[in-house]
N, C-alpha and C positions, 0 to 999 in steps of 0.2 A: 393585696398579696393573697395567694391561695396555693394549695398543694396540687400540682398538676398530676393527673392520672390519665390512663388511656380512655377510660369511660368519660371523664370530664372533657377531654380534648375533642371527642366526637360530638359532644353537645354544645360546646362553648361557642359564643357568638359575641358580636359587639354589644356592649352594655346598652340597656334600654335608655333611649333618650340621648345617646352619645352624639356630641357635636362634631367630633373628628372622624375622619374616614378610616383611622386605624386605632387599635388599642392593644397594649401589651399587658398580658397577665404574667406577672413574675411569680416564680415558684418560691414559697416561703421556706422550702427545705434546701434550696440551692441558690445562694446569693448570686444575682446577676443573670440567672438562667430564666428564660420565659418563653411564652408563645405569643406571637403578634398576630392578631386577627384583623383582616382588612374588610372593607365594605365589599360585599359580594361573596364573602365566605372563605376567601383564601387564608390559609394558616401557615405560618413559618416559625420555626424555632430560632431564637436569638439569644445572644449572650452580651450583656453589658459589662465592660471591664475597664480597668485603668482609672487614673485620677480624672481623666477627661471624659469618663463615662462613654467610651466608644462603643458602638453597637456592631456586633458581628452577626451576620445571618448564617445559621448553621445548616439550613436546608428546609425545604417545604414539606409539610405534612400532607398526605401520608407517604411521600417519596422516601422519607426516612422516619423511622419510628421514634417514639419517646425515648426508648432505651438507647438507640443509636445517637440521638441528639445529646443526651446526657453525657455519653462517652466522648463525643466530639468536644463538648464544652469543657469537660475535665482535662482533656489533652491540651486544649487552648490555654487554660489557666495554669497548667503544669509547665507551660513554656517549652514544649518539646521542640528541639532545634535540629535542622539538618546540617550537612557538612559546611554549608556556606553561612550558617548562622540565621537563616530565615526560619520563621515559625512555620512548622510543617502544617499545622491545622489551618493556617490562613493561606496556604499556597493555592493559587488559582489554577484552573485547568490549563490555561494558556501557558503558565510558567512550567507546569509539569510536562506539557507537550514539548516545550522548548528543550528542557533538560533530557527528556527521553530521546529526542532526535539528535542531540549532541552526542549522547551515548551510542546511539545506533550508528551514527556516522563513523565512529571509531571501531565498533565491534561487529558490524555486519558488512556484507559485501555492498559495493556501490549501488547496484541495481535495487537491492532490498531497501537500502536507506532512501533512495529516490522515491520508491513506491510508498513507503511509510510517510515521507514528507508530503507527497502529493495528496494522499488520501486523508491524512489527519488535518492538514491545513485547509483542504477544500471542503470537507464534510463535517468536521467536528470543531466548530467555532463556538464552543460552549462558554458563555460568560458567567461563570460561577466558580466557587471554590471547588478544588478537586474532590474534597470529601463530601461535597453536596451533590455531586453528579450521581444521578439515580439510574436504575435499570431502565426506567421509562425514557429518560433522556437519550440513552444509547439506542433503544429500540425505535424511538421516533425517527432518528436519523436513518437507521437501516430500512424502516418501512418506507421512507421517502424515496429510497433507491430501488424499490421493487420492480420498476420497469426495466432495470438492468441487473438481473440476478447475480451476474458475475461481479459487477462493481459492488453490489451490496455485500457479497461474501468477502471480497477483498478488504472493504472498508471495515467490516466487522472484525476480521482477523487482525487488522492493524490496531484498532482501538483496544481489542482484547490483549494484544501483546503489550501495548503501552500500560494498561491498567495492571497487568500481572507484574510488569517491571516496577510500577509504583508500589505494589505490595512488597516486593523483594527489597526495595529501598527503604521501606518503613514509612512511606508517605501515606499509605492506606492500610487499614487492618484487613480488609477484604475487597476484592474487585466487585464492582456493581454489574459487570458484564455477565449475562447469563450463559449457560451452556446452550448451544444452538447448532443445529445441523441444517445445511442447505442442500436442497435437491436441485442440482443443475443438470439440465438436459444436455447430453453430449452433442456438440456441434458436428455437422458433417459437410459444411460448405466447402466446396472446391471450385476454384475459379476456372472457367473455360479458357481455352487458348486465346480466344479473342479478348476476353476480359483481362487476362494477364498482359496481353499486348497493350491494351489501353492503360492499364495501371503503370506499366513500364514507361510508356510515352508521357504520361502525366508526371511521373517521377523525373523524367528528363527535363521537362519544362520547369518544375519546381526547383530542382537543383539542391544545393547544399543548404541546410543539413538533412532535412526530412526526406527530400527526394532521393538522396544518395543512400540513406538508411533503408528506404523501401526497396531500392534496387539490390542492395546487398542481401536483404531478406529473401527476395525472389531468387537470387543466385545461389545462396548458401543454405537456406532452410533453417537458419539458426533462430533462437529466440530474440525478441526485440531488445531486451535488456542486454543480451550478449553482444549484439551489433552496436547498440548505442554506447556501450562501455569499451569498445575496441581501443587498443593502444598500438601505436606504431611499433613499439618494442616487442610486440607479440607476433609480428608479421615478418616473414622472410620471403625469399624468392619462390618458395614452393608450398608454403603452408601458413595457416594461422594457428598459433598454439595458445589456447585459452588456459590460464593457470587453474590449478585444482580449486583454489579458494574462491574463484570467480564464478564458476559455472554451477548450475543447479545441483548436480549430483556429486560435487566435490571431487571429481576426477579430472586430471589433465586431459584436455581434448585437442588432438591434433587434426585440423581440418585441411586437407589438400585444397589448393586453389588453382583454377584453370585460367586461361588468358584473359577472358572478359573481366573476371573478378580482380585479377592482378592489375589490369590496366585501370580499372575504376579506383582501386585503392591508391595506386601510385599517383593518380591525378588529384587526390585530395590534398589541398594546400593547408598549411598551418604550421605554427611554430611550437605547438605543445604535443606531448606524447599522446594525449587523448585525441582520437580522430574526430569525435563529435562532442566537443565541450558544451556545457550549458552556457547560455548567454550571461556574460558577466561573471561566470564562475568556472574558469578554465580547468580547475581540478575536479569538477563534477561532470558526469555525462549528460547528454541531452535529456530533457525531461518534459518538454511541452507537448506531450502526446495528444491530448484531447483537442486542443486548439489547432495544432498542425494538421491532424487528420480531418477535421471539419473543413479547413481551408483547402486541403488536398482534394477531398471528395466533392467539393462544391461544383466543380466543373468536370466531374467524372460520371458518365452516364452508364453505370452498371448497378446491379442489385447490391444491397448492403453487404458488407464483408468486414472482417476484422483482420488485423495484421497477423494474428495467429493462423488465419485461414491460408495465408501465403505459405506457411510452414507445412500445412496439410496438403496444399497443392503441390509443393515441392516433392513430398513423399509419393503422392499419386503419380506424378509425371515420371519419377524414377521407376516406379512399378511398370508404367506403360512402356518404358524404354527397356524393360527386361532386367533391371538391376535386382539382384537377390535381396530379400527383405532384411537379412542379417547385415548386409553391407549398408543398406539405407539406415538401419538403426544405429550403426556406428557413426554415420555421417550426422545423424540427428542427436547423437550423444545420449541415447536412451540407456538407462541402467538395466531395465527389465526388457524382455522381448524374446525372440527366438533363441538367443544364446544367453541364458540366465541361470541362476541357481548353481547347482553343482557343475553343470556344463560350462558355465562362465569361469569357474575356478580353474578348470583344467584346460580350457581353451584360451591360451594367451596369444594367439595369432593376432597381429596388429591390423591385418587387412589393409595395409597402406596402399599396395598396388591396386587392389580392387576398388578402394575408395577413390584413388586418383583417376582410375578409368571411369568410374561412375560420374564424377564431377565433370569430366570432359564430355561424356555422353550427354549429361544434362545441359551443358552450355551449347552443344551442337543442336540439341532438341529445341532450345529456346531460339536459336538463330534461324532455324529452318521452319519450325512450326509456328512460332510467334513473331517471326521477322524482326528479331532484335538486331 
């Protein structure tokens, strides 16, 4: 037994002549609380509790400090419980992630939930207690994604949102996610007419669901989450009406549709309201983006592109066809742009007829220029 201090922890090592590969130094001022030292120098704070003398790992030093470890140990011994009766201090990261996603499924729009689920399950499979997750754990994951700055940023935002949620729920005292800014170079990729033609042809070969999603992205210029989450009840003979709570800017978006788009949508079979349901989960939208795009691009001989580049290409082609920029912005459902601020408050014109003309022009352009 000994009194653990910051200075002692820095110097402490396996006892001289130790025959075991680990040794635990228990604090004589805090029953059951101690520091486990392993062969090689690794040090972890632990708590021994209960009649069966169960051992709980509180976190690795120096990922958590002595003061933080003492606080975690006190909470564990105090038996702080959450709504379901589980011990908060013993909750695993995986359990917290599960609860966060259940909450997000109810309180966020489907596309946001789907993105959180994909990013957290794919990149943050941390096998430790929630309270033991360190800043280094988070940044190690982000650093591994540096080849894709956009993915790194989105993954970082997802885990930051989850950890802030955990703080609000009382599962954590503070979030281990540090403040961080990402510098993302703005993309400028626009597909040529020939590339767009090849992508369309490939989409025709692939078919439902991913191929049809790609075709609708080309035809409408909408965001991928908006197309993946489309519902039959939002579509009539002349337009797609995206509800305010579904789209990014929280404003209802009425998008006119021209013949090719209408024909494609009407040909989509299914007995659910969701046009592109996730496999085995008809109430959720399509979400297998990475795998589907890899398979899609495998036989596509063009320069690398993203699905968002199709939206940029749509805008560029409308400009080439002479469509005014303010009409294009309405079609893309941009909040800011040429008609914004005070001007937007006083300009309540719907631009329905101009938008309808623009989508017809765009489809004619695709038919003649790209041979759709």
